Residue, then its C-alpha position, 0 to 999 in steps of 0.5 A: m960542214a953542218g955544225a954541232c949537230g952533224t949533216w944527218d941530224a941538222g934539221s932535227p927539232a932538237c938541233g935548231s939548225e936554221p940559224t946555222w945555215p946562213r953561216t955555213a952558206r958563207r963557207s960552202s956552195f949554195d946547193s950543198t948547204a941548201f941540200e945538206d941537212r935533207p936526209g936528217s930532216v926527212a928521216g926525222a919527219v918519217i919517224v914522227y909519221a911512223l909514230g902517228a900511223l902506229l898510234g892510229r885513228d882509234r887510239v887518238r880518239r880514245l885518247a881524246d875521250r880522256i883529255p879534259l875539255v877535248k871531245v871526240t868530235d874535235v878529233d873528227r873535225a881535225e880529221t875532216w880538215f886534214s883530209r881536205h887540206g893535208g897536203k898543204a898542211v905538210l908542205f907549208g907546215r914544214m916552213v913554220p917553227l914548231v909546227r914543222s916538228f909536229i905536222s908529220l904526226p896528223a899525216g901518219v894518223e891519217r895515213m897519208n900516202l907515204l910517197r906524197f908525204l915525202i915529196l911534200t916534206t922534202l919540198g917544204s924543208l927545202a924551201w925553208n932552207a933556201i930562205f936561210v941559205t939565201a939570207g946568208y949569201q945575201l948578208g955576207q959577214n952579217w949572217h948572224l942578223v938572221e938569228r934575230y928574225t928567227d927568234v922573233l918568228q918563233k916567238v910569234v908562233i909560240v905566242a899564237i899557239v898559246a893564244a889559240v890554246t887559251l881561247f880553246i880552253v876558255v870557250r870549252l870551260r864556258q860551254h861546260r859551265n853553261t851545260e851544267p845542270a842547276g843545282 
């Protein structure tokens, strides 16, 4: 039912299953389509969460100290932000392409309560699925139109991430240049 990747891995980042949900929705019931890839998606999220937990805060800080242009204080700020907004980040992060694949890592590093993480991951993923499944039902035979919008959304997210990383690098290089002793 889930297509080339199968039911258990239909939500994995490698599968990219979102465009298949509207098509599957046309051949199946809304409930089974909306729920069918949850086990694989949640299992993948738990694996990334476990990787974050194994990596741990201290190791992340040591790694950050070795990365050019990254400061340990950046990790501290991210940690403070996640402790305040982690629940929202996990819930809504599951609905953003690319972010959905990585949001489990900081949740694991910060050791977010596993039950809370599972609930938020499941709810966020279910909401994301429901959008595509509903689109499939509404579009009927034109379900393939969803692919255009998912491609655009993914490109917007990629451009935003690249722009943010570029801005970060430019700001850090300027800070580094301004703090170098005159020689």
